[in-house]
FIKE-119441 format. One line per 8 residues: number of its first residue (from 1); their letters; for each residue x, y, z of C-alpha. Coordinates in Angstrom, 2 decimals, always signed. Example, Ala and Ser with C-alpha at 12.3 -4.5 7.8 and 13.67 -1.06 7.14 Angstrom:
BEGIN
1 = AS = +12.30:-4.50:+7.80; +13.67:-1.06:+7.14 $
***
This chain:
BEGIN
1 = MKSRIALR = +8.83:+5.90:+28.37; +5.45:+4.24:+27.55; +5.49:+5.57:+24.06; +9.04:+4.22:+23.41; +7.91:+0.73:+24.62; +4.76:+0.92:+22.39; +6.83:+2.06:+19.42; +9.33:-0.77:+20.02 $
9 = LKTQALLD = +6.52:-3.32:+20.23; +4.87:-2.02:+17.01; +8.25:-2.06:+15.28; +8.91:-5.61:+16.33; +5.41:-6.70:+15.22; +6.01:-5.10:+11.80; +9.32:-6.88:+11.50; +7.75:-10.16:+12.42 $
17 = DTDDFINS = +5.00:-9.62:+9.82; +7.64:-8.70:+7.23; +9.66:-11.86:+8.01; +6.46:-13.98:+7.64; +5.67:-12.26:+4.33; +9.15:-12.88:+2.96; +9.10:-16.52:+4.07; +5.74:-17.20:+2.46 $
25 = TEKMLDDF = +6.81:-15.37:-0.74; +9.97:-17.44:-0.92; +7.97:-20.62:-0.46; +5.50:-19.62:-3.12; +8.36:-18.86:-5.60; +10.01:-22.21:-4.75; +6.67:-23.98:-5.31; +6.25:-22.20:-8.67 $
33 = KKDDEKWE = +9.79:-23.21:-9.74; +9.08:-26.92:-8.78; +5.76:-26.82:-10.69; +7.52:-25.35:-13.73; +10.17:-28.05:-13.64; +7.51:-30.72:-13.28; +5.49:-29.45:-16.21; +8.60:-29.07:-18.29 $
41 = REGRKLGF = +9.55:-32.74:-17.58; +5.99:-33.88:-18.37; +5.98:-31.84:-21.53; +9.31:-33.21:-22.68; +7.90:-36.73:-22.17; +5.10:-35.83:-24.58; +7.58:-34.43:-27.10; +7.39:-30.69:-26.43 $
49 = KFWD = +10.60:-28.73:-26.57; +10.91:-25.87:-24.11; +13.47:-23.11:-24.30; +15.37:-24.79:-27.16 $
***
């Protein structure tokens, strides 16, 4: 019984870590997207043409 409880706690801890990793990765990707959009806007103001 103890081993099942320990396994369940380890599994839950791994799931929590995985959720945290996914959330931080999604935030990082969102930040990259916002930075790309910002630099594209700034570049267009200076006359650069992106993806055209």
